[in-house]
N, C-alpha and C positions, 0 to 999 in steps of 0.2 A: 183778898180774893173771896168772892161770894161762894156760897155752898154749891150752886149750880156750876160755876166756873171751875171750882175745885174738883167736882165729880167729872166734868168734861176733861180736865187736865189728867186725871187718873185714867180715864178711858183712852186718851191719846197715848199715854205712856204704855199701856197694855197693847194698843194697836201697833206702836213702834216695835215693841218686843216681838210681836208676831211677824212683822216684816223682816226683822233681823234674824229670825230663826231659820235654820237650814230647812229646805223643802224636803219632801219625802223622797225615798230612794227611787220610786217609780218616776216622779217628776224629774229627778236628776238624770236618770237613764234616758228618759224621753227627750230631754234637752240635748244630751250628748248625741243622740241619734239624729235629731233635727239639725244640729250643727254640722254633722257629717254630711247629711243630705245637702245642706246649703253650700258646703265646700265643693260639691260636685256640679253645682249649677254654674254655667258659664257667666262671667262677669257682665256680659251684654244683657243677659236675661235678668240678672239682679238689677241692673240699671233701669231696664224697662219697667220692672215691677215697682222699683223705688219711685220712679217718676210718676207712674200711674197712681200710686197711693198718695204721694205728695200732692198731686193735683186734685185728687179726690178729697183729701183732708182739707186743703186750702179752700176748695169750693164749699165744703160743709161749714167751714169757719165763717166764711162770708155770709152764707145763707142764715146760719144760726145767729150771727150778730145782728143781722137785719131784722130778724123776727123775734128777738128777745127784748123785753122791756128793759129799760135802763136800771141801774143799781137802785137798791132800796134807799129810801130816805133815812138819814141818820136818826138814831133814837131807838131802834129795835134792839132788844137785849139778845144775848147769845141764845138764851132759851127760846125766844120767839123765832129767831132765824133757824134754829135746829128743827123746830116744829114745822116750819114752812118747808124746809128741805126734806124732811121725812115724808111730807105729803107729796112732794115732787117725785121722790124715789118710788113711792107706791104707784103713782100714775104712770111713770115711765117704765116700771117693771111690767105693768099690764100691757102697755103699748108694744114693748119689745117681745113679750110672750106671744101676743097675737100675730105679730110680724113673723116670728120664728115658726109658729104653727102653720101659717099660710104658705110660706116659702118651703118649709119642710115637707108639706103635703103635696107640693107641686113637682116633685122629682128634681132631677139634676139641674135643669135650666133655671127654675125658680130658686133652687137651692143656691146657685151661684149668685143670684140677685140679692141674696140675704146679706152678703158682705157689705156692699155700699149702703144698703138700707139700714142695717144695724149700726154701722159706723155713723151715719147721720143722726140716728136716735141718740147715740151716746154723746156726740158733740153738742147736740141741742140741749141735752140734760146738763152738761157741764157749763154751758152759757147761762142756763137758768140758775144753777147753783152759785155761780159767780155773782149774779145780780142779787140773789137773796142775801149773800154775805157782804154786800156793799162794795163790790169791785167793778170797775168800769171796763167792759170788754172792748170799748173803742180804743183803749190803750194797748199798744203792741205787747208790752210786758205781761199784761193780763191774759192775752190770747196765748202767749208762750207758756204762762203758768198752767193754763188749761191743758196744753199738750204734755206738760210734765206730769200732771195728775194722771192723764191717760197712760203715760209710760209707767208710772208707779203702779197702776192697777194691773197692767198687762205686760209684765216683763219677768225675766228670770231672776234668780236670787241676787246675783252680783249687781245687776242693773237696778233692781229695786232698792238695794242699799245705797247705791250712789245717788239715785234720784231722791230718796228720802232725805239724805244729807243736804242736797241742793235745796229742797223745799224748806228744810229747817233754817237754812241760811239765806233764804230768798231775798230779803230786803237788802242784804249786803252784796249779793252776787248778781242780781238781775241786770244791773247796768252794763256789766261786762260780758254778758252771755252772747255767744255767736248763734247763728241759726241752728236749728235742730239738726242732728245727724239723721237724715231721713232713711238712709239704708238700715241703720241700726233700729230705728223706730219701726219700720215695716217688718223686719225680720223678727224682732221681739214679739210684736203683736201677732203675727201669723203663727209663730211657734207656740204661743200661749193658747190660741184657739183652734189650731189645726185639727186635733184629734176629735173633739166634739163636733166640729163642723163637718168632718168627713162622715160621722155617724148620721148627721142630719140628711145626707144624700141617700141613705139606705131606704129603699121602698118599704112601706109598711110601718116603719118606726120614725120616719123623718119628722112628721108633725109633732109627735110627743117629745122627741129629742130637741127639736128646734125651740119649742115653747119653754121647756125646762131649762135649756142652756141659756137662752136669751134672758129669761127671768133672773137667773142667778148671776149672769154677767153684769146686768144692770144693778143688781143688788150689791155686788162687789164694788162696782164703780161708784155707787152711791156712798158706801161706807168710806171709800178712799177719798172722795171729794169732800165729804163732811169733815173728816179728821184733818185733811190738808188745810182747809179754810179755818177750822177751829185753831189749828196750830199757829197759823199766821196771826189770828186775832189775839190769842192768848200770849203771844210771844212778848208783848209789852207788859203783861200782867206780872205782879210779883210771884215768884215761885213759892209753892207751899213748903212748910218745914218738913 
């Protein structure tokens, strides 16, 4: 294993340790409260929200795939791919921040529009990341992998740990995977971003909160995608002593 790959491997191990750490008491209490609220929502309402987000995500998947260049030619080193991915993260962070500031400044109606707009930015970024690391998003398994990266980034403790394990074992498990659990997908995502997005609707601070939140959400997603794809690439490399 070359020095860069060894350093990347060590960074991945630290990233995995952070994922497997227990979240803060505030986050755990917040998750419990959100779970309680979700239990009070009628099942028909859950189904409506699930179907809406499922259709929204599938539409963004189709659009992102159509507008993303195909995978990189073989020959790029991991270092080269990481550099390209870091450039994409920087560009998409700015795009998300501008979008968050614009919708946050527009009050409740534009604030509500932030959800699908930010979702499409995130999905587009993940398709670009897949192409950079040499994966073909025309393949169903690669689009499913993108959704699992998304879940890994925006989920509670237990779901993050389960998703990380799946990503680590992806090459062995991808063939037998069923369709995503969309109800779980939408609940985990909404619970993750609910608090900050409510603040975005507050007059006077919405623009600042929206820009800051979206910038950091894209930064977090970028780190997650980078390490998830590095993990797959390095899986076949010899483990360091």
